[in-house]
C-alpha positions in Angstrom: -147.6 -65.0 -31.2 -146.5 -64.0 -27.7 -143.7 -61.3 -27.6 -141.3 -63.7 -25.7 -141.7 -66.4 -28.3 -141.3 -64.0 -31.2 -138.0 -62.7 -29.7 -136.7 -66.2 -29.3 -137.5 -67.0 -32.9 -135.9 -63.7 -34.0 -132.7 -64.4 -32.1 -132.4 -67.9 -33.6 -133.0 -66.5 -37.0 -130.4 -63.8 -36.5 -127.9 -66.3 -35.3 -128.4 -68.5 -38.4 -128.2 -65.4 -40.6 -124.9 -64.3 -38.9 -123.3 -67.7 -39.4 -124.4 -67.7 -43.1 -123.1 -64.1 -43.5 -119.7 -65.1 -42.1 -119.5 -68.1 -44.4 -120.5 -65.8 -47.3 -117.9 -63.2 -46.4 -115.3 -65.8 -46.1 -116.1 -67.1 -49.5 -116.1 -63.5 -50.9 -112.9 -62.8 -49.2 -111.3 -65.9 -50.6 -112.6 -65.1 -54.1 -110.6 -61.9 -54.3 -107.3 -63.5 -55.4 -104.9 -63.4 -58.3 -105.5 -66.4 -60.6 -101.8 -66.7 -61.2 -100.9 -69.1 -58.4 -97.6 -70.9 -58.6 -97.6 -74.5 -57.2 -94.0 -75.1 -56.1 -92.4 -78.2 -57.5 -92.3 -81.1 -55.0 -88.8 -81.8 -53.7 -88.6 -85.4 -54.9 -84.9 -84.9 -55.7 -84.0 -84.4 -52.0 -85.9 -87.6 -51.1 -84.2 -89.7 -53.8 -80.8 -88.3 -52.9 -81.4 -89.6 -49.3 -82.6 -93.0 -50.6 -83.0 -93.6 -54.4 -85.0 -96.8 -53.7 -87.6 -95.1 -51.4 -91.0 -96.2 -52.8 -94.4 -94.4 -52.6 -96.3 -95.6 -49.5 -99.1 -97.1 -51.8 -96.5 -99.2 -53.6 -94.9 -100.9 -50.7 -94.4 -104.7 -51.0 -96.3 -107.1 -48.8 -100.0 -106.6 -48.3 -100.7 -106.7 -44.5 -104.5 -106.0 -44.5 -107.1 -106.1 -47.3 -108.7 -102.8 -48.2 -112.3 -102.2 -47.1 -115.0 -103.4 -49.6 -117.4 -100.5 -48.9 -116.8 -97.4 -51.0 -115.3 -94.5 -49.1 -117.7 -91.9 -47.7 -118.0 -88.9 -49.9 -115.9 -90.3 -52.8 -117.5 -93.5 -54.1 -115.4 -93.5 -57.3 -112.1 -93.6 -55.5 -110.3 -96.9 -55.6 -109.1 -97.8 -52.1 -105.5 -99.2 -52.3 -104.3 -102.3 -50.5 -102.8 -101.5 -47.2 -99.1 -102.2 -46.5 -96.7 -102.1 -43.7 -93.2 -100.6 -43.3 -90.3 -102.6 -42.0 -88.3 -101.1 -39.1 -85.8 -98.5 -40.4 -87.6 -98.2 -43.8 -89.3 -95.2 -45.3 -91.9 -94.3 -47.9 -93.2 -91.0 -49.4 -96.7 -89.6 -49.9 -98.1 -86.5 -51.5 -100.8 -84.7 -49.4 -103.5 -83.0 -51.5 -104.7 -79.8 -49.7 -108.0 -79.9 -51.5 -109.0 -83.4 -50.3 -111.5 -83.7 -47.3 -110.3 -86.1 -44.6 -113.5 -88.2 -44.9 -112.5 -89.0 -48.5 -109.7 -91.5 -48.9 -107.7 -89.5 -51.4 -105.3 -88.7 -48.6 -105.2 -92.2 -47.2 -101.5 -93.2 -47.6 -102.1 -96.9 -48.0 -99.7 -97.4 -45.1 -100.9 -99.6 -42.2 -99.5 -98.4 -38.8 -98.5 -101.2 -36.5 -100.2 -100.6 -33.1 -97.0 -100.6 -31.0 -94.8 -99.1 -33.7 -93.2 -95.6 -33.8 -93.0 -93.5 -36.9 -91.4 -90.2 -37.9 -92.9 -87.7 -40.2 -90.6 -85.6 -42.4 -91.6 -82.7 -44.7 -88.7 -82.0 -47.1 -88.1 -78.2 -47.5 -90.9 -77.6 -45.0 -89.7 -74.0 -44.3 -90.3 -72.9 -47.9 -93.5 -74.8 -48.7 -96.7 -72.8 -49.4 -100.3 -73.9 -49.7 -103.2 -71.7 -50.8 -106.6 -71.2 -49.3 -108.0 -69.6 -52.4 -105.7 -66.6 -52.7 -104.3 -66.6 -49.2 -100.8 -68.1 -49.0 -100.4 -70.4 -46.0 -97.1 -71.9 -44.7 -97.0 -75.6 -44.5 -97.1 -77.8 -42.5 -97.7 -75.4 -39.5 -100.5 -73.4 -41.1 -101.6 -70.1 -39.6 -104.3 -68.3 -37.7 -106.0 -67.1 -40.9 -107.6 -63.8 -41.8 -109.9 -61.9 -39.4 -113.0 -63.6 -40.9 -111.3 -67.0 -40.7 -110.5 -66.4 -37.0 -114.2 -65.6 -36.4 -115.1 -68.9 -38.1 -112.5 -70.9 -36.1 -115.3 -73.1 -34.6 -115.9 -74.5 -38.1 -112.4 -76.1 -38.3 -112.3 -79.9 -38.2 -109.6 -79.7 -35.4 -110.6 -76.4 -33.6 -107.5 -76.0 -31.5 -105.0 -76.2 -34.4 -104.2 -73.6 -37.1 -105.9 -73.4 -40.4 -104.1 -75.6 -42.9 -102.0 -77.3 -40.2 -100.9 -80.8 -41.3 -102.9 -83.4 -39.4 -102.4 -87.1 -39.1 -105.1 -89.7 -38.3 -105.3 -93.5 -38.3 -108.4 -95.5 -39.1 -108.3 -97.6 -35.8 -107.3 -94.8 -33.4 -109.4 -92.2 -31.7 -107.1 -89.1 -31.9 -105.8 -86.7 -34.5 -102.3 -85.3 -34.3 -100.8 -82.1 -35.7 -97.5 -83.0 -37.3 -94.5 -81.0 -38.3 -91.3 -82.1 -40.0 -89.6 -84.4 -37.4 -92.8 -85.2 -35.5 -93.2 -88.7 -34.0 -96.3 -90.8 -34.3 -96.9 -93.5 -31.6 -99.8 -95.4 -30.2 -101.8 -95.1 -33.4 -103.1 -98.0 -35.5 -104.7 -98.5 -38.8 -104.3 -96.8 -42.2 -102.4 -93.5 -41.9 -104.2 -90.5 -43.4 -102.9 -87.0 -43.8 -104.9 -83.8 -44.4 -104.8 -80.0 -43.9 -107.0 -78.6 -41.2 -109.9 -76.6 -42.8 -113.7 -76.2 -42.4 -115.7 -79.2 -43.5 -117.2 -77.7 -46.6 -114.4 -75.5 -47.8 -111.8 -77.9 -49.2 -112.9 -77.2 -52.8 -111.1 -73.8 -52.9 -107.7 -75.2 -51.6 -104.7 -75.4 -53.8 -101.2 -77.0 -53.4 -99.5 -80.3 -52.5 -97.1 -81.3 -49.8 -94.5 -84.1 -50.0 -94.3 -86.1 -46.8 -91.8 -88.9 -45.9 -92.8 -91.5 -43.3 -90.1 -93.6 -41.6 -90.7 -96.4 -39.1 -88.4 -96.4 -36.1 -86.9 -99.5 -34.5 -88.3 -100.9 -31.3 -91.7 -101.1 -29.7 -93.8 -98.5 -27.9 -96.0 -101.1 -26.1 -95.1 -99.9 -22.6 -95.7 -96.3 -23.6 -99.1 -97.1 -25.2 -100.2 -99.2 -22.2 -99.3 -96.4 -19.8 -101.2 -93.8 -21.8 -104.2 -96.1 -22.5 -104.3 -94.9 -26.2 -104.8 -97.6 -28.7 
């Protein structure tokens, strides 16, 4: 084999080994944790004090679109709920599972966003909420930059520009993903709303913790805004 060709193969092999070593180190770093993790109680009381009749998003009345017949990618046993809509001024709640990959539908809210509707995301007690990436405590919903190894592996995040464990919102008929905090506004998005934490594709299995989220539909239309931005 020519020396030049040998060097090219060697570099490719070393690059692959480096990526594998980083993943292994990240796994080892995550494995060194105290098993006694405390999952904070979800603040349902604060939600019900605001509106004792507020339903979970998957139990809203009035089906607006049938669920897809095909089984969801990556989770064929999961039963896809019927999709529902919120009336203007109404709210519903949903629990985000930090260990669920966004391509699975476990974090699909069952809520159908109206194309020209506007919605607010609220995270009760957001300042005190904690999720776990194995043993690393991560504040929710903003997430953090992660450990040194995690920062080196930043290109593996699903949404690279956002923090590890940042709360992300997507909609099945829209092209973009949005980082949401408590009070964030969703506009120019359509389809079923899904929520997930930002992690590497194959590392959701070591996540721990839940996050209670309230979605409220605002009054009025965003048609002019959406037409101006060209975002469906």
